[in-house]
C-alpha positions as CSV (number, residue, x, y, z in Angstrom):
1,M,9.2,16.9,16.1
2,A,8.2,13.5,17.3
3,A,10.8,10.9,18.2
4,L,11.9,8.2,15.8
5,Q,10.3,4.9,16.7
6,H,11.1,1.5,15.1
7,T,9.0,-1.5,16.0
8,Q,10.1,-5.0,15.1
9,L,7.4,-7.1,13.4
10,D,7.6,-10.9,14.0
11,G,4.7,-12.3,12.0
12,T,1.8,-11.7,9.7
13,K,-0.4,-10.5,12.6
14,D,2.1,-7.9,13.6
15,Y,2.6,-6.9,9.9
16,N,-1.2,-6.4,9.4
17,A,-1.5,-4.4,12.6
18,A,1.4,-2.2,11.5
19,L,-0.3,-1.6,8.1
20,D,-3.5,-0.6,9.9
21,A,-1.5,1.8,12.1
22,L,0.3,3.2,9.0
23,C,-3.0,3.8,7.2
24,S,-4.2,5.7,10.3
25,L,-1.1,7.9,10.3
26,A,-1.4,9.0,6.7
27,R,-2.5,12.6,6.0
28,R,-1.7,13.0,2.3
29,D,-0.2,10.0,0.5
30,L,-0.2,6.2,0.9
31,Y,2.0,3.9,-1.1
32,F,1.8,0.1,-1.0
33,F,4.0,-2.4,-2.8
34,E,3.3,-6.1,-2.4
35,K,3.5,-9.3,-4.4
36,D,-0.3,-9.8,-4.6
37,F,-1.9,-8.4,-1.3
38,D,-3.6,-11.8,-0.5
39,G,-3.9,-12.4,3.2
40,L,-2.8,-8.9,4.2
41,G,-6.2,-7.5,5.4
42,F,-7.0,-5.4,2.4
43,N,-10.5,-6.9,2.3
44,T,-11.3,-6.4,5.9
45,E,-14.0,-3.9,7.0
46,A,-11.5,-2.1,9.3
47,R,-8.9,-1.5,6.6
48,Y,-11.7,-0.5,4.2
49,E,-13.1,2.1,6.7
50,T,-9.6,3.4,7.4
51,L,-8.7,3.9,3.8
52,R,-12.2,5.3,3.0
53,H,-11.8,7.8,5.8
54,F,-8.3,8.7,4.5
55,L,-9.6,9.3,1.0
56,L,-12.7,11.3,2.2
57,A,-10.6,13.5,4.5
58,N,-9.2,15.5,1.6
59,P,-9.8,15.3,-2.2
60,A,-6.1,15.8,-2.7
61,N,-5.2,12.6,-0.8
62,R,-3.8,9.8,-2.9
63,L,-3.6,6.0,-2.5
64,H,-1.1,4.2,-4.8
65,I,-1.1,0.4,-4.9
66,L,1.5,-1.5,-6.8
67,A,1.6,-5.3,-7.1
68,H,3.4,-7.9,-9.1
69,D,0.0,-9.7,-9.5
70,T,-3.2,-7.7,-9.2
71,R,-5.7,-10.7,-9.6
72,Y,-6.5,-10.9,-5.9
73,L,-7.3,-7.2,-5.7
74,S,-9.5,-7.2,-8.8
75,A,-11.2,-10.6,-8.4
76,Q,-11.4,-11.3,-4.6
77,C,-11.0,-8.0,-2.8
78,A,-14.5,-6.5,-3.1
79,R,-13.8,-3.7,-0.6
80,M,-10.8,-2.4,-2.5
81,T,-13.0,-2.5,-5.7
82,L,-15.6,-0.4,-3.9
83,L,-13.0,2.1,-2.9
84,L,-11.7,2.3,-6.4
85,K,-15.2,2.9,-7.8
86,Q,-15.9,5.6,-5.2
87,F,-12.4,7.3,-5.3
88,G,-11.1,6.6,-8.8
89,H,-9.7,10.2,-8.8
90,G,-7.5,9.5,-5.8
91,M,-6.8,5.8,-5.8
92,F,-4.7,3.9,-8.3
93,I,-3.7,0.2,-8.8
94,F,-0.8,-0.6,-11.0
95,Q,1.0,-3.8,-11.9
96,T,4.8,-4.1,-12.2
97,P,6.3,-5.1,-15.5
98,K,8.2,-8.4,-15.9
99,H,11.6,-6.7,-15.5
100,L,10.7,-5.6,-12.0
101,R,9.4,-9.0,-10.8
102,H,12.7,-9.8,-9.2
103,L,12.0,-7.2,-6.5
104,T,10.9,-9.2,-3.4
105,E,10.9,-6.7,-0.5
106,P,7.3,-5.3,0.1
107,F,6.8,-2.0,1.8
108,A,4.3,0.8,2.5
109,V,4.9,4.5,3.1
110,A,2.7,7.1,4.6
111,D,3.5,10.7,3.6
112,D,7.2,11.3,4.0
113,D,7.4,10.2,7.6
114,H,6.3,6.6,8.3
115,Y,6.8,3.2,6.7
116,V,6.3,-0.6,7.1
117,R,8.7,-2.9,5.5
118,R,9.2,-6.7,5.2
119,F,12.5,-8.3,4.3
120,H,10.9,-10.6,1.7
121,F,7.5,-11.6,0.4
122,D,7.9,-15.1,2.0
123,D,9.1,-13.7,5.4
124,P,6.5,-12.1,7.6
125,R,9.2,-10.4,9.7
126,G,9.8,-6.7,9.2
127,I,9.8,-3.2,10.8
128,F,7.3,-0.5,11.4
129,A,9.0,3.0,11.5
130,Q,7.4,6.1,12.7
131,H,8.9,9.6,12.3
132,D,11.7,8.4,10.1
133,P,11.6,10.9,7.2
134,S,14.9,10.0,5.6
135,A,14.2,6.3,5.2
136,A,10.5,7.0,4.3
137,R,11.6,9.4,1.5
138,A,14.1,6.8,0.2
139,L,11.3,4.1,0.1
140,K,8.9,6.6,-1.5
141,S,11.5,7.4,-4.2
142,R,12.0,3.7,-4.9
143,F,8.2,3.3,-5.2
144,Q,8.0,6.2,-7.6
145,E,10.7,4.7,-9.8
146,M,8.9,1.4,-9.9
147,W,5.6,3.1,-10.5
148,A,7.0,5.0,-13.5
149,S,7.7,1.7,-15.2
150,S,4.4,0.1,-14.3
151,Q,0.9,0.1,-15.9
152,P,-2.6,0.6,-14.6
153,A,-4.1,-2.9,-13.9
154,T,-7.4,-2.5,-12.2
155,S,-10.0,0.1,-13.0
156,A,-13.3,1.2,-11.4
157,T,-15.4,-0.1,-14.3
158,T,-15.5,-3.3,-16.3
159,L,-15.8,-2.8,-20.0
160,G,-16.6,-5.5,-22.5
161,L,-19.0,-6.7,-25.2
């Protein structure tokens, strides 16, 4: 078993690098919770390729994205829209209901082992933990509780008259 490793994150650049590393570590499941995902590298080519590779690696792989506000993802994040169109069977974007909008600590979890967490939406400081299954499972459980109360927000197709 690999050794527990915690890395302190001191800004947005560190946080984005940690998210990239987390995406690369994922083998089955990725969970992301953020306010709106704006400015966090989700429209970069590198993140797109990493997530695309993750989803291509196994048809059972799943990418769950949860946001208080999904407008950035649906209107200004073309690469995430492309992923959703190609991998609609394994990628899901949900929006939290109003009664969960008081939650202000973003986090991401890869499988049951690794996570990235910030202390507040407005604070770029945080932690990147590798090989920390107990804390990763706790965050994953929190995510799943939030997910159960949330609704699909962005789909792969646009319907209208």
